[in-house]
C-alpha positions in Angstrom: 72.0 21.7 110.0 72.4 23.8 113.2 75.3 25.6 112.1 73.5 26.2 108.8 70.2 27.8 110.5 72.5 30.1 112.6 74.6 31.1 109.1 77.7 29.5 110.0 79.9 26.8 108.2 80.5 23.7 110.0 83.7 21.5 110.1 82.7 19.4 107.1 81.7 22.9 104.8 83.2 25.9 103.6 81.2 28.8 102.8 82.3 31.0 100.3 80.4 34.4 100.1 80.6 37.3 97.9 80.2 40.9 99.0 81.1 43.1 96.1 82.6 42.5 92.6 79.9 40.4 91.0 78.2 41.7 87.9 80.0 44.9 88.4 83.8 46.4 88.0 84.7 47.5 91.5 84.2 46.7 95.1 85.6 43.3 95.2 85.4 41.3 98.2 85.0 37.8 99.0 84.9 35.9 102.5 85.6 32.1 103.1 84.0 30.4 106.3 85.0 27.0 107.9 84.3 25.9 111.5 83.0 29.6 112.4 86.1 31.3 111.5 86.1 34.1 108.2 89.3 34.9 106.1 88.3 37.6 103.9 90.1 38.0 100.2 90.0 42.0 99.0 88.0 44.9 100.4 87.7 47.3 97.5 85.8 50.3 96.6 84.7 51.7 93.1 84.0 55.2 91.8 80.5 56.6 91.0 78.9 57.2 87.7 77.9 60.5 86.6 74.3 60.3 88.0 75.2 59.7 91.5 75.3 63.1 92.3 78.0 64.4 94.9 79.1 60.9 96.2 83.1 60.5 96.0 83.3 56.6 96.4 81.2 53.6 96.7 81.8 50.8 99.4 80.6 47.1 99.6 78.2 46.9 102.3 80.2 45.4 105.0 77.7 45.1 107.7 77.9 41.0 107.7 81.6 41.0 108.3 81.1 43.9 111.1 78.4 41.8 112.6 80.6 38.7 112.8 84.0 40.8 113.5 84.9 38.1 116.4 84.8 35.3 113.7 87.1 37.3 110.7 90.2 36.3 111.5 92.4 38.1 108.4 92.1 40.1 105.3 94.2 39.3 102.4 94.6 41.8 99.4 95.6 40.8 96.2 97.3 43.9 95.1 97.4 47.8 95.3 94.6 49.0 93.2 91.3 50.7 94.7 88.8 48.1 93.8 90.6 45.9 95.7 91.8 47.7 98.8 90.0 50.9 98.9 87.3 49.7 101.4 90.0 48.5 103.9 90.3 51.6 105.9 86.5 51.8 106.4 86.3 48.3 107.4 89.4 48.9 109.8 87.2 51.8 111.3 84.6 49.2 112.5 86.7 46.4 113.7 90.4 45.4 114.4 91.6 42.7 111.8 95.3 41.8 110.6 95.7 42.7 106.9 98.1 40.5 105.0 99.5 41.7 101.5 102.9 43.1 100.0 104.5 45.8 101.5 103.4 47.8 98.5 99.8 47.5 99.5 100.4 48.1 103.4 102.5 51.3 102.3 99.9 52.6 100.0 97.2 52.1 102.9 98.9 53.9 105.6 98.2 57.5 104.5 94.6 56.4 103.8 94.1 55.4 107.3 96.0 58.3 108.7 93.4 60.5 106.4 90.4 58.9 108.3 92.1 58.6 111.6 92.4 55.0 112.0 95.1 54.0 114.6 96.7 50.8 115.4 96.9 49.2 111.7 98.2 45.7 111.8 99.8 45.2 108.7 101.8 41.9 107.8 103.6 41.6 104.5 103.7 38.7 102.8 106.0 36.7 99.9 105.2 34.3 97.3 105.0 30.5 98.3 104.7 31.4 102.4 102.6 29.4 104.4 100.6 31.3 106.6 98.1 29.9 109.0 95.0 31.7 109.7 92.5 29.5 112.1 91.3 26.4 110.2 93.0 28.0 106.9 96.4 27.7 105.2 97.0 30.3 103.0 99.8 30.5 100.2 100.4 33.5 98.2 101.5 32.9 94.6 102.7 35.8 92.1 100.8 36.7 89.0 101.4 39.6 86.7 99.4 42.6 86.7 99.6 46.7 86.2 101.2 46.7 89.6 104.0 45.1 91.3 103.6 42.3 93.9 100.4 41.1 92.6 99.3 37.6 94.0 96.6 35.3 93.8 95.8 33.4 96.9 95.5 29.6 97.5 93.4 28.6 100.4 94.0 25.3 101.8 91.2 23.9 104.1 90.7 20.5 105.3 87.8 19.7 102.6 90.2 21.2 99.7 91.9 24.1 98.3 90.4 27.2 97.1 92.2 29.5 94.4 91.4 33.2 94.3 93.6 34.5 91.0 93.0 38.4 92.1 93.7 40.5 88.6 96.2 38.6 86.7 97.5 38.1 83.2 100.9 35.9 81.8 103.1 38.5 80.9 106.3 36.6 79.6 108.3 40.1 79.6 107.1 42.0 83.1 108.7 45.2 83.5 110.0 44.2 87.1 111.3 40.7 85.4 108.9 38.7 87.7 106.9 36.3 85.8 104.0 34.7 87.1 104.4 31.5 89.4 103.8 28.4 86.8 105.4 25.9 89.1 103.1 27.3 92.4 100.0 26.6 90.1 101.1 23.4 88.9 102.0 21.9 92.6 98.4 23.0 93.5 97.1 21.4 90.5 98.7 18.0 91.3 97.4 18.5 95.3 94.2 18.8 93.8 92.0 22.3 93.6 88.5 22.1 94.8 87.2 25.6 93.3 88.8 28.3 91.1 87.5 31.8 91.5 89.1 33.7 88.4 89.1 37.3 87.3 86.5 37.5 84.4 87.3 41.3 83.3 88.7 40.7 79.8 86.9 37.4 79.1 85.2 39.1 75.8 88.6 39.7 74.3 90.4 37.1 72.3 93.9 35.7 72.4 96.5 36.8 74.7 97.0 40.5 76.9 100.1 42.0 75.3 102.9 42.7 77.4 103.3 46.1 79.2 106.5 46.5 77.6 104.7 47.5 74.7 104.0 50.6 76.3 107.3 51.5 77.3 108.5 51.0 73.5 105.7 53.4 72.3 106.1 56.0 75.0 109.8 56.5 74.0 109.1 56.8 70.5 106.4 59.8 71.4 109.0 61.2 73.5 111.6 61.3 71.0 109.6 62.3 68.0 107.4 65.1 69.7 108.8 68.5 70.0 106.8 70.3 72.6 105.9 69.3 76.2 104.5 65.8 76.8 101.9 65.2 79.6 101.3 61.8 80.7 98.2 60.3 82.6 97.5 56.7 83.8 95.9 55.3 87.0 98.1 56.4 89.8 98.4 53.0 91.3 100.0 51.9 87.9 103.4 51.5 89.1 105.0 49.6 86.0 103.5 52.3 83.9 105.1 55.1 86.1 108.1 53.2 86.2 108.3 53.0 82.1 107.6 56.8 81.8 110.5 57.5 84.2 112.8 55.4 81.8 111.4 56.7 78.6 112.1 60.1 79.5 115.6 59.6 81.0 116.3 57.6 77.6 115.6 61.0 75.3 116.9 63.4 78.0 113.6 64.6 79.6 112.7 65.6 82.9 109.5 64.5 84.6 107.5 66.2 87.2 104.4 64.8 89.1 101.1 66.4 89.7 97.9 64.9 91.6 98.1 64.0 95.2 97.5 60.4 94.8 99.9 59.9 92.0 102.6 61.9 94.4 101.8 59.5 97.2 102.1 56.3 94.8 105.3 57.6 93.5 106.8 58.5 97.3 105.4 55.2 98.6 106.8 52.8 95.9 110.1 54.7 95.3 110.7 54.2 99.3 110.0 50.7 99.3 112.1 49.9 96.2 109.3 49.2 93.7 109.8 52.4 92.2 113.4 53.0 90.6 113.6 56.6 89.4 116.9 57.2 87.5 118.8 59.8 89.0 118.2 63.5 88.1 115.0 62.6 86.4 112.4 63.8 88.8 111.9 67.5 89.7 109.6 70.0 91.1 106.7 71.3 89.0 108.4 74.8 89.4 111.7 73.8 87.8 109.8 71.7 85.1 108.0 75.2 84.0 111.3 76.6 83.7 112.9 74.0 81.3 112.3 74.0 77.4 109.5 72.5 76.0 111.3 69.3 74.4 112.8 68.6 78.0 109.5 68.2 79.9 107.7 65.2 80.8 104.5 65.9 83.3 103.0 62.9 84.9 99.3 63.5 86.2 96.4 62.0 87.6 92.8 62.4 85.7 93.0 59.2 83.3 89.3 58.6 84.1 88.0 62.3 83.5 87.8 63.0 87.0 86.2 66.4 87.2 88.8 67.6 90.3 91.8 65.9 88.9 94.8 67.6 88.0 94.5 66.8 84.4 90.9 67.8 84.2 91.6 71.3 85.7 94.5 71.5 83.2 92.1 70.9 80.4 89.6 73.7 81.9 92.5 76.3 82.3 92.1 76.3 85.9 95.4 74.5 87.3 97.2 77.4 88.8 100.6 75.3 88.5 100.9 75.1 84.9 98.9 75.4 81.5 98.6 73.9 78.3 100.7 75.5 75.6 100.4 75.2 71.9 102.4 72.2 70.7 101.9 70.2 73.7 100.8 66.4 73.6 98.8 64.7 76.0 99.1 60.7 76.4 96.2 59.1 77.9 97.9 56.0 79.0 94.6 54.1 80.4 91.3 52.9 79.4 88.1 54.5 80.7 86.5 52.0 83.6 82.8 51.2 82.4 80.8 54.4 83.2 83.7 57.1 82.9 83.4 57.0 79.2 81.8 60.5 79.4 84.1 62.3 81.3 87.1 60.8 79.7 85.5 62.2 76.1 84.7 65.6 77.8 88.3 65.5 79.3 89.9 64.8 75.7 88.0 67.0 74.0 88.7 70.1 76.5 92.2 69.4 75.7 91.9 69.6 72.1 90.1 73.1 72.5 93.2 74.1 74.6 95.3 73.4 71.4 97.2 70.0 72.5 97.5 66.9 70.5 95.7 64.0 72.3 96.8 60.4 71.9 94.1 58.2 73.4 93.0 55.7 70.9 92.9 52.2 71.7 95.2 51.5 68.6 97.9 53.7 69.7 99.5 51.3 72.2 99.9 53.8 75.1 98.0 51.4 77.2 97.5 47.7 77.9 95.2 45.9 79.8 96.6 44.0 83.2 93.6 41.7 82.8 94.2 38.4 80.7 92.4 37.8 77.7 90.6 34.5 76.8 93.8 32.6 76.1 95.3 33.7 79.4 92.0 32.5 81.1 92.2 29.3 79.5 95.5 28.9 80.2 94.9 29.3 83.9 91.9 26.9 83.7 94.2 24.3 82.1 96.9 24.6 84.4 94.8 24.5 87.6 92.3 22.0 86.4 89.5 22.9 89.4 86.5 20.8 90.0 84.4 23.9 90.5 84.6 27.0 88.7 83.3 30.5 90.1 83.7 33.4 87.7 84.5 36.9 89.9 85.4 40.4 89.1 83.3 41.5 86.2 80.0 42.7 84.9 77.6 40.0 84.2 78.4 39.9 80.5 82.2 39.4 81.2 81.1 36.5 84.0 79.1 34.6 81.4 81.8 34.6 78.7 84.2 33.3 81.5 81.7 30.4 82.4 81.7 29.4 78.7 85.6 29.7 78.4 85.5 27.2 81.5 83.1 24.9 79.4 85.6 25.0 76.5 88.2 23.6 78.6 85.9 21.1 79.8 84.8 21.9 83.5 81.3 20.2 84.0 78.3 22.6 83.3 76.9 21.9 86.8 80.1 22.6 88.5 80.0 26.3 87.4 78.6 28.7 89.5 77.4 32.0 88.3 76.8 34.0 91.5 75.5 37.8 92.3 76.7 39.8 95.3 75.2 38.6 98.5 75.0 34.9 97.4 76.6 32.3 99.4 77.9 28.7 98.2 78.6 26.0 100.4 81.2 23.3 99.8 81.6 19.8 100.9 84.4 17.5 99.5 82.5 16.4 96.5 79.7 18.8 96.1 78.7 22.6 96.3 75.3 24.4 96.3 73.8 27.9 96.8 73.4 28.0 100.6 71.5 31.1 100.9 72.2 35.0 101.2 73.8 37.5 103.3 73.3 41.5 103.3 75.1 43.0 100.4 75.0 46.2 98.3 76.6 49.7 98.4 77.4 52.3 101.1 78.0 55.8 99.7 80.8 58.0 100.8 79.9 61.8 100.6 82.7 63.8 102.1 83.2 62.8 105.7 79.5 61.0 105.5 79.8 57.2 105.3 76.5 55.7 104.5 74.4 58.5 105.4 73.3 59.0 102.1 70.6 56.7 100.8 68.3 56.1 97.8 65.8 58.8 98.9 68.5 61.7 99.0 69.8 60.4 95.4 66.4 60.7 94.2 66.0 64.2 95.3 69.5 64.9 94.1 68.6 63.5 90.4 65.3 65.2 90.3 66.9 68.9 91.6 69.4 68.2 88.7 66.8 67.4 86.3 64.1 69.9 86.9 65.3 72.2 89.9 63.3 73.3 93.0 60.7 75.6 93.5 60.1 77.1 97.3 56.7 78.7 98.0 56.2 80.6 101.3 53.2 82.2 102.7 51.6 83.4 106.0 48.3 83.1 106.8 45.6 83.9 109.5 44.1 80.5 110.9 40.9 81.9 112.0 39.9 83.2 108.4 42.5 81.8 106.0 43.5 85.4 105.0 47.2 85.7 103.3 48.9 87.9 105.5 52.1 87.9 103.8 53.3 86.4 100.5 52.9 84.2 98.6 56.7 84.4 97.7 57.6 82.1 94.9 61.8 81.2 94.6 62.8 79.0 91.4 66.4 77.7 91.7 67.1 75.3 88.4 63.4 75.4 87.3 62.7 78.8 85.7 64.4 82.3 85.6 61.8 84.6 87.3 62.5 87.6 85.2 62.0 85.5 82.2 58.8 83.6 83.4 57.0 86.3 85.3 53.6 84.9 84.1 54.4 81.6 85.4 55.5 82.8 88.6 52.5 84.8 89.3 49.9 82.1 88.1 51.8 79.8 90.6 51.2 82.6 93.4 47.4 82.7 92.4 47.3 78.9 92.2 48.6 79.2 96.1 45.9 81.7 97.1 43.0 79.8 95.5 44.1 76.6 97.1 44.4 78.0 100.5 40.8 79.9 100.1 39.5 76.5 98.8 40.8 74.6 101.8 39.6 77.3 104.4 36.2 77.9 102.8 35.2 74.3 102.5 36.6 73.1 106.0 36.2 73.7 109.7 38.7 74.4 112.3 42.4 74.0 112.4 44.0 72.5 109.4 46.2 69.5 109.4 49.8 70.4 108.0 50.1 67.2 105.8 46.7 68.4 104.1 47.5 71.8 103.3 51.0 71.5 102.3 49.9 68.5 100.1 47.3 70.1 98.5 49.9 73.3 97.7 52.4 71.1 96.5 49.8 68.5 94.1 48.3 72.0 92.9 51.7 73.7 91.9 53.2 70.3 90.4 50.2 70.0 88.2 50.5 73.9 87.2 54.1 73.2 86.2 53.8 70.0 84.9 50.8 71.4 82.1 52.7 74.6 81.5 56.3 73.3 81.2 56.1 69.2 81.0 58.7 69.4 84.0 58.5 68.6 87.7 60.4 70.4 89.8 60.6 69.6 93.5 58.0 71.9 95.1 58.6 73.0 98.8 55.8 74.8 100.8 56.4 76.6 103.9 53.2 78.0 105.4 53.3 79.7 108.3 50.1 80.5 110.4 49.9 83.8 112.6 47.4 83.7 115.4 45.6 86.4 117.2 48.0 85.7 120.3 50.9 86.7 118.0 52.1 83.2 117.8 53.4 81.6 114.6 52.7 78.0 113.8 54.6 76.4 110.7 56.4 73.7 109.4 59.8 73.5 111.1 60.6 70.4 109.2 60.7 72.6 106.0 64.2 72.5 105.9 64.3 68.6 105.5 61.6 68.2 102.9 64.3 67.5 100.2 64.6 64.1 101.9 60.9 63.3 102.3 60.0 60.7 99.5 56.6 62.3 99.5 57.8 65.8 99.0 59.6 64.4 95.9 56.8 63.5 93.7 54.0 65.7 94.9 51.8 63.3 96.9 52.2 64.5 100.5 54.4 65.8 103.1 56.1 65.3 106.5 54.0 65.1 109.6 55.0 66.8 112.9 54.4 70.8 112.6 54.8 72.4 115.7 53.8 75.9 117.0 56.8 78.2 117.9 56.4 81.5 119.8 57.5 84.3 118.1 59.7 86.8 120.8 59.4 90.6 120.6 
């Protein structure tokens, strides 16, 4: 009981906590704790949806791991996709811990660590079947099939039983690299007994088996052979198997391949250097050389499969990419499906490509993409091979996890042994039982440029309001003794109305400021409190704008008082009001106006 009160797992229990990936796509991160020592499986990120203005990436809240950094003994990464490894560099900025994964993952991590200036990276390569002793855990990687080479699941053997984390997986009988999933290892683990299975839920809604990646290779060769113009192919930069098939298909029909986009170029460089990507001799050329070749000899491999606004493909679609431009007769192959939340961005990019005169192959039925995640029959096969006592769906939106739980019931996992949990939940396991054992801090950390976690809900709300209704800045100088206006009011509108076309509204706003200030000084005595003055002006203008336009722009008053001694008193916090929760909705403002002397 004492260990539980301290939030630690004792010698007779294992705690499993979920910091990301539950009820969402991305940010996958799970920790296992036994006898006060912790190992982590995956530490991923996700990309923001359109309404998260200005945010580059989203990380899981890793504060629990940072606070327990002395107890965290290792991080195991299942494979080289950003939603499983993208937060590792940010974790390593806060703590030092060994990272265990394939050489490909370690190679892909290095430039990311260099970019944010993390030094002393301790990466340890692992192989399937290797037994890795970390504190009270014995961790055994086993091979699974996915859309990237050397994708692993991990078996974590503990004194109370074995836990299996599948990572992302499907069962591909004809994988591109010839390495099938390790059925024998899974059967051996099942024979020893599996206490709990944590399994990928992404495709739990899809019936049947997920097709082999080789389906895409055959379709690419057909397209490359039959299309007379240039071919542009976009896919996830980390999809090494897809990149390999583009290279092989291009060579088979005599086309050259150029690569553009930083992440795509990095993947090609790292994967080929480590032997995961085999580039046919003479196939890969620089973009400048590619531009000089006949159209029927060209393939351009590019980033932008998710419609990212600054990606190479998005800029090509907008005619803003200086290294190449679309031509009549070009074909663009969208060899990826949109991640949930990116559908609008992808559709916009496809539309712009058509406007530029390209033909775009993007339909799900076109066979230019297959998933790396197992469908229902793959998932049932994993359940039947492993035969776990307890089952926890992971990695998926809530509907995916619910369907995954139903699949477990279909193969006769007891309903009371299935746990649907959200981020922050902690499960406690003993040899013969499991229970919810509370929560740890979880959530999301927003990365905006170089800032990590310095943009919160209030700032995002302000950004949304600015995007929806704009901003109005009001400045006025008054005499504090009489309330007379000495300068202004000046009203500046950005993203709300165009001043020349709304002169009447702007003039009415100025009159409203004059009337409000006159009323305040006429009815009050002594020096006015800044929150009161600003709040009244803000409220009056917000009401006017709402009545006249049915819009509520952010209103920021800047009011200065010029006294008889020549000093100016004013609100030197005005520049920060955009982050003031009161400023955003017109119910008041910041405290703390201070007087400033005016020199000269």
